[in-house]
C-alpha positions in Angstrom: 2.8 17.7 -9.9 5.9 15.7 -10.6 6.3 12.0 -10.5 9.2 9.6 -10.8 9.1 6.6 -13.2 11.4 3.9 -14.3 11.7 2.6 -17.8 9.7 -0.5 -16.9 7.0 1.4 -15.0 3.4 0.4 -15.7 2.5 3.6 -17.6 -1.0 2.4 -18.6 -2.1 3.2 -15.0 -1.5 7.0 -15.5 -2.4 7.4 -19.2 -5.6 9.2 -18.2 -3.7 11.9 -16.3 -0.3 12.0 -18.0 -1.0 15.5 -19.5 -1.3 16.8 -15.9 2.0 15.4 -14.7 5.7 16.1 -15.2 7.4 12.7 -15.2 11.1 12.2 -14.4 13.0 8.9 -14.7 14.5 8.0 -11.3 15.3 4.9 -9.2 15.1 5.7 -5.5 18.1 3.5 -4.7 20.2 6.0 -6.7 21.0 8.7 -4.2 22.5 11.1 -6.8 19.4 10.7 -9.0 17.1 11.5 -6.1 19.1 14.5 -5.1 19.2 15.9 -8.7 15.4 15.7 -8.8 15.0 17.6 -5.6 17.4 20.3 -6.9 15.4 20.6 -10.0 11.8 20.5 -8.6 12.3 21.9 -5.1 9.1 20.2 -3.9 6.8 21.6 -1.3 5.3 18.2 -0.6 6.8 14.7 -1.1 4.6 11.6 -1.2 7.0 8.7 -0.8 5.0 5.8 -2.1 7.7 3.9 -4.0 8.6 0.4 -2.6 8.9 -3.3 -3.3 5.4 -3.8 -1.7 4.5 -7.4 -2.5 4.9 -9.5 0.6 5.5 -12.9 -1.1 8.3 -11.4 -3.2 10.0 -10.1 0.0 10.4 -13.7 1.1 12.0 -14.7 -2.3 14.0 -11.5 -2.6 14.7 -10.1 0.9 17.9 -8.2 0.1 16.4 -6.3 -2.8 13.3 -5.5 -0.7 15.5 -4.1 2.1 17.6 -2.2 -0.4 14.7 -0.6 -2.3 12.6 0.2 0.7 15.1 1.2 3.4 18.0 2.6 1.3 15.4 4.3 -1.0 13.8 6.0 2.0 17.2 7.0 3.4 18.1 8.6 0.0 14.9 10.7 0.1 15.6 11.9 3.7 19.2 12.6 3.0 18.4 14.3 -0.3 16.1 16.7 1.4 18.8 17.7 3.9 21.5 18.0 1.2 19.4 20.1 -1.0 18.4 22.4 1.9 14.7 22.2 1.1 11.9 22.1 3.6 9.0 20.0 2.3 6.4 18.0 4.1 7.3 14.4 3.6 4.7 11.6 3.7 6.3 8.2 4.4 4.0 5.4 3.4 4.3 2.8 6.1 2.2 -0.3 6.4 0.0 -2.3 8.7 2.4 -5.2 8.0 4.7 -3.5 10.5 2.5 -4.8 13.3 2.8 -8.4 12.1 2.0 -10.8 14.9 -0.9 -9.3 16.7 -2.6 -11.1 19.7 -6.4 -11.3 20.1 -6.3 -8.9 23.0 -4.5 -6.2 20.9 -7.2 -5.5 18.3 -8.2 -3.1 17.1 -4.5 -2.1 16.7 -3.4 1.3 17.9 -0.2 3.1 16.9 1.3 2.2 20.3 1.0 -1.6 19.6 4.3 -3.5 19.6 5.8 -4.0 16.1 6.4 -7.7 15.4 6.7 -7.9 11.6 6.4 -11.4 10.0 7.9 -10.7 6.6 11.0 -9.1 5.2 8.6 -6.5 3.7 7.2 -5.8 7.2 10.7 -5.5 8.6 11.7 -3.0 5.9 8.7 -0.9 6.6 9.5 -0.8 10.3 13.0 0.4 9.4 11.6 3.1 7.1 9.1 4.2 9.7 11.6 4.5 12.6 14.3 6.1 10.4 11.9 8.8 9.2 10.8 9.6 12.8 14.5 9.7 13.8 15.1 12.3 11.0 12.2 14.3 12.3 13.7 14.4 15.8 17.3 14.8 14.8 17.1 17.2 11.8 13.6 18.7 12.1 12.3 17.2 8.8 8.6 17.6 8.4 7.8 13.9 8.3 4.4 12.2 8.5 4.3 8.4 8.7 1.1 6.9 7.5 0.4 3.2 8.4 -2.3 2.4 6.0 -4.0 -0.9 6.3 -5.0 -3.0 3.3 -6.5 -1.0 0.4 -7.3 -1.7 -3.2 -9.3 -0.6 -6.2 -9.3 -0.7 -10.0 -5.8 -0.8 -11.7 -4.4 -2.7 -8.7 -1.8 -5.3 -9.9 -3.1 -8.8 -10.3 -0.5 -10.3 -7.9 -2.5 -8.8 -5.0 -5.3 -10.9 -3.6 -8.5 -9.0 -4.4 -7.3 -8.2 -8.0 -6.1 -11.7 -8.5 -9.5 -13.2 -7.5 -11.4 -10.7 -9.7 -9.2 -11.4 -12.7 -9.5 -15.1 -12.3 -13.3 -14.8 -12.1 -13.4 -12.6 -15.2 -11.2 -15.2 -17.1 -13.5 -18.0 -16.0 -16.5 -16.0 -17.3 -14.8 -15.7 -20.6 -14.0 -19.4 -20.8 -10.3 -18.7 -20.5 -9.7 -20.9 -17.4 -11.6 -23.6 -15.5 -11.2 -22.8 -11.9 -10.0 -20.2 -9.4 -6.9 -20.9 -7.3 -6.3 -19.4 -3.9 -4.0 -19.5 -0.9 -4.8 -19.0 2.8 -8.4 -17.8 3.2 -8.5 -17.5 7.0 -6.4 -14.4 7.3 -8.4 -11.3 8.3 -7.7 -7.9 6.8 -8.9 -4.3 7.3 -9.8 -3.1 3.7 -10.3 0.4 2.5 -11.0 1.7 -1.0 -7.9 3.3 -2.5 -9.8 6.5 -3.3 -10.5 7.0 0.4 -6.8 6.2 1.2 -5.6 8.8 -1.3 -7.9 11.4 0.3 -6.4 10.5 3.6 -2.8 11.0 2.2 -3.8 14.4 1.0 -5.2 15.4 4.4 -2.1 13.9 6.2 0.2 16.5 4.5 -2.2 19.4 4.8 -2.8 19.1 8.5 0.3 20.4 10.4 -0.8 18.4 13.5 0.2 15.2 11.6 3.9 16.2 11.4 6.1 14.0 13.5 3.4 11.4 14.0 2.9 7.7 13.1 -0.8 7.4 12.1 -3.0 4.4 11.3 -5.3 4.8 8.3 -8.0 2.1 8.3 -11.7 1.3 7.9 -12.0 -0.2 11.4 -13.6 -3.4 10.0 -11.8 -6.7 9.2 -12.9 -9.3 6.7 -11.5 -12.8 6.1 -10.1 -13.4 2.7 -12.7 -16.2 2.4 -15.5 -13.5 2.8 -13.9 -11.4 0.1 -13.7 -14.4 -2.2 -17.3 -15.5 -1.5 -18.6 -12.0 -2.3 -16.8 -11.8 -5.6 -18.0 -15.3 -6.5 -21.6 -14.2 -5.7 -21.2 -11.5 -8.4 -20.0 -14.0 -11.0 -22.1 -14.8 -14.1 -21.1 -18.5 -14.1 -20.4 -21.2 -11.5 -16.9 -20.7 -10.0 -15.0 -23.8 -8.8 -12.1 -23.1 -6.4 -8.9 -25.0 -5.5 -6.2 -24.5 -2.9 -2.8 -23.8 -4.4 -0.1 -24.4 -1.7 2.4 -22.3 -3.7 0.3 -19.2 -2.8 0.9 -19.7 1.0 3.6 -17.7 2.8 6.2 -19.0 5.2 4.5 -17.0 7.9 1.3 -15.0 7.6 -0.3 -12.3 9.7 -3.5 -13.8 11.1 -5.4 -10.5 11.6 -5.0 -6.8 10.9 -7.7 -4.6 12.2 -6.8 -1.0 12.7 -7.8 1.8 15.1 -7.5 5.0 13.1 -9.2 7.2 15.8 -6.1 9.4 16.2 -5.9 10.2 12.4 -9.7 10.8 12.2 -9.5 13.2 15.2 -6.8 15.2 13.6 -8.1 15.3 10.1 -11.8 14.6 10.2 -11.3 11.8 7.7 -13.5 8.7 7.5 -13.9 6.2 4.6 -16.9 6.8 2.3 -16.9 3.9 -0.1 -18.3 0.5 0.9 -16.1 -2.5 0.3 -18.9 -4.1 -1.7 -18.8 -1.2 -4.2 -15.0 -1.5 -4.5 -15.2 -5.2 -5.2 -17.9 -4.6 -7.9 -15.8 -1.9 -9.5 -12.7 -4.2 -9.4 -14.5 -7.1 -11.0 -16.0 -4.9 -13.8 -12.5 -3.5 -14.4 -11.1 -7.0 -15.0 -14.0 -8.0 -17.1 -13.2 -5.1 -19.4 -9.5 -6.0 -19.4 -10.2 -9.7 -20.2 -12.3 -8.6 -23.2 -9.1 -7.4 -24.9 
């Protein structure tokens, strides 16, 4: 297994498996760098997970988001062609591609209109359609996975579930007084990251997935308020909360609830870890981190 890293990559997330990986420094916006890796490794399978994936940052830095996500994906597709290799390529799309979803359109199928509400969502639509175009035009073995929200331990603290868990852990340690939050009314379809990774594995090992755009989701949506209230119920001390307007986005997707029946039919996948277990694991992770 080979993996790409940058000099500023968060290496602590892979310290427990580093001895099982061959790491190569690369930036996906560097076409020559991507091509040289493909020439060296000649991969059988490519999991393209690299992206600027934080939605709020995409509003502040739309150009770099587009450059990283779209040009980076293009470099991978072109690199495969130029190196004359024939791998299966998983392109990690996103439920943010759907964006503005109307009440009569849930649960969301792959055929639903794409109405992204952020530069990140727009970039993922471009990556998605570009990849399918390369499948049709050049025969690349592309699988586009549109995973809905997923999280687990080691998730960066800028993302909502990790952010809440970290704040609660810090309050328990007496390191802060209250928990700050943004919009709590948005509804999201959450899956444990371990189940998502199992889905990614199946996606590249089932030939019927090639050339398809496939939702991966739990099929249940929760409001951010529900997530926060459950984490608070696990806290060892009283948690006071306060709205922080700076955490709100210029536009927010009101509901993301996925229909993953097509992916499940092809692969037999279904999530196995309850969200309550994921939230417990996440909070304990941040408790241990805040001890340091």
